[in-house]
N, C-alpha and C positions, 0 to 999 in steps of 0.2 A: 388813496386810489378811490376816486369818483368818478361814476358812470352819468351821464345825462343823455337822455333820450331827446333828440332834436327833431324827429319825424317817426311817426309809428303808422302812418296809412299805407295802404298797398298802391296799386297803380293810380287811383284818383284821390287826390288830395280832399278833405272836407274842411269845415269850419274850424273843427277842433284838432284836426290831425294833419300834419305836413308830411311830404314825402319822406323815405327813410334816411335816416341819419343817426349814428349814435357816437357820443364823444366820450374818450376814456381819458383822464387826466391822471397821469402817474409821475409824481415828483415833477422834474422839469419836462417830461414829455407829453406830448400832446397828441392822442391818436383817434382819428376821425374814422369810422367805419361808414361807407357808403355816403353820398352827398346828393341827396334828392333836392329838386327843386325847391328854392326859398331857403336854404340851409345857412346862408349868410344872414338872414334875416333872424332865423332861430336862435343863431349864436347872441345876437343883440337881446333878443327876449330872455335868454337863460342868463344874461349878465356874464358871458364869457368871452373875453378878447379873443378874435378869431386868430391874432399872431401867436396864440398858444399852440396852433396846430402845426406839427413837423411831419407827420406822416398820414396818409390817406390810404385807407385799404378799400377797394372798390371790388365788390363781389362779383359784377357783371356790368354789361353796358347797356341795358334797359334803361330807358329814360328816366322812370321814378327813382333810379338808383345813382343817377349822375348828371341829371341836368342842372344841379347846383353847382358842379365843378367850375364852368366859367367864371361865374359870379364869384365864387370863392378866391380864385386865382386872380383876378381883375382887382377884388378889394384889398387882398395881400399887397400887390404891386402899390397900389395908391397908399397903404399905410408903411411904405419903404421897409417891409418884411426883410430882415437880414439874413435868414438861414437859408438851406436848402429845403425846399419841400419835396419828399418823396413820397411817390405814387404807387401803389402797389395793385395789379390787376391781373386777370386771365390773359391768355394769348391775345394778341393783336391790340394789347392796349396802347403801345406806343404808336401805332397806326391810327388808333381813335382819337388819341391826343392831338395828334399831328393834323388831322381832319379838323378837329375842334379849332385850333388856332388858324387854320385857313377860313373857317365858316366865321369867326368873329373878329372884329378888327379891334384890336388891343395890343399893346406893347408887352414883350417878354420883359417885364421889369423885374421877375425874381427868378432865382435859379431853381430848376425842376430837374428831379431824376425819375425817370419811370421804370419800374421793375416788373417785368412780366414773370408769372407764377404759376405754377402747376401743383405742387405738393411739397410737404416737408417744412422744414424751417426757412423763412424767407427773410428774417431780420433777427439778429442774435446781439443783445446787448449784455451790458456787464450785469444787470440785474433782472433782465427779462429776455424772452425770446417771443417771437410771433410765427406760427406756423399755418399751414392751408391745406386744404385737402378739395379735390373736385366734387362736386355736387351734380345732381340729375336735374338739369333745366333745359329748356329749349336752345338755350346759347350756352358757351363756356361759363361756368358759375364757380366761385370758390366760397368755402365755409373758412372761417378764420377762429384761431383761438390765441389769446394774449396769455402767457405763461410767467409768472413772477418765479424768479428761480429761489430755492431753498437758501435760507441764511442762518447765521447765528446771531442771537441777541444776547448782547452783552450784559451781565449783572453787574451795574455799578456800585451797588452797595457793598458787593463783595469784593469787587475790585478795591475800593477805599479802606475796607478792613485790612487788605494786603499792602495797603501803602502806595497803589498804583494809581497815577492821576490820568485825567482825560488827555487826548491828544491823537495825532496820527498814528502812533506806535502801537495803536489798538487794532488798526486795520486788519492785520494777520488773524486775531481773534474772530472777527466777523467772518471770516473766512474757513474758520475751524482749525487754525493753525495755532501752535504753541508760541509764546514769547518769552524772552528773557528780560528782566526788569530789576536792575541794580544788583547782579548777582543771583537773582532769584528765578526758578523757572516757573512760568505761568501756565498752566495747561488748560487748553480751551474748554474742554470737557467739565472742568471745575466751575469756571466762571462765566459759561455761556447756556443757552438753551437752544435746540434746534427749533427753527420755525418753518413751517411747511409755506411755499408760495401760493398765492391765490390763482386761480385759472378762471378767464372770462372767455367764453365761447360764442360766436355769432353765425347763426345758420338762418339763411332766408333763401327763398326761391329754388324750391327743390321739392322733388318728390321723396318719399322715405328711402333711404339707401344706407349702406353700410358705412359709406364715408361721413354721413352726417353724425352717425353715432360715435364714430372713430374720433373727431375733430370735438365733439361734446364730452368725450370720457372723462368722468371725474372733475368734471366744471362745478366750482363754486357757484357760478351764475352762467346760466345758458339762457342767451336771448335768442328765441326760435320764432319763426314767422307763423303766423296762425291766420292765414288768408280766409278759410271756411270754417264752418260748424259742421259736425259729423254728418249731418244729413246731406251736406253735398260733398261728400268724400270722393263720389265719381267725377265729379267736376273738378275737383282738386288734383285727383291722379291725371286726369285728361289734359290740364293745363299745367303738369308738372309743378304743382304746389302743395303745401302741406295743409291738412285740417288740423284743427286744434287738438283732436284725439292723436293725431301723428306726432304732434309736438311733444304731449305729454309721454308716448311711448319712447320717442328719442331720449327724453330726459331719464325716463325710468331704466331702459336698456344701456344708458351712458353712465348711470349711476351719480347724476349730476344732483347737487345739493339745492338748488333753486332754480325754477323756470320762469322766465320773464317772457310773456307772449307781446309779439308785435306784427306789424304788416298787417293791418286788418283790412278786410274789403270794406269799401264805402258803403255797402249795404247794410253794415251793421250799426245802430245808432247806440247800441249798449254792448259791453263786452260780457255780460253774465252768461250769455248762452255758451260762447267759445271757452271762457274759463270753466264753467262746469263741465264741458266735454273733456277738457285736459284733466280736470281734476278726477274724472272717473278713473284715470290709471296713472296719475302722479300727485301726490298731495300738496307740495310747497309750489304753488302756482300764483302769479300775478299777473295782470294785464299793465301793460305800460301805456302811460299818457304821455304827450307831448309835454317836455320840460321837465318831467318826472327824474329825480335825481336818486342814484342808488350809492352808498358808501361800502365798498368790498374791505 
């Protein structure tokens, strides 16, 4: 499971920071969180084939989070993208995407399915699910969490001692179920260990609110906006954004393991100040940079 930051700026991009976008690669799945202007170019700079994307999660419809969407869709069409692109967003996302296709002249070359979301689990796969919760911004905005399901890891050396070979017959063990092998009962508890799934939360463009803490609860990695340093706390609140200290408080109250700050105002040439503000209330903090990768 690898996370790549494709864009870490707020409303105005800089020479070093593109608009918001983060890509999570999980086995055969490619999940893109937000799609700011220039995202397709960032994929190229990161060395990630854009065709890996099969799900896009849009927090809200402010331009710095969605202006890259037409370009990504157009490029995927030119690449003869074979799958269905699933796009998840807040209410009126179907309307906005319809208007986007009216505004730009290009063919519907790929299959697109749009899902309007409000709260709860919005995609449930065999190995993971994605949930969302409403945040407190000027327009409808969602926070997202990717949650890997718990699983059982098979102890192959132990199985080999019992004379059990590898193969599809082991699948029930991965689900915690016992199997029969050549007349012997193999107990899952004896040959597997329980592995807790990882959780990644994504919270941007909001004021401090209970739902931000809820979607971040027990996250292994919390990606959280840090638009302002603490000395501009009132400005952050007025514009329904978070300060770095707010991000640290969310991480602390949610019992997150690691906080990664992003969505920095272009006023900050260095992230030292915002990192220090967050670290006042939460220890394990780093500031994201464009093209930075994290392996979970």
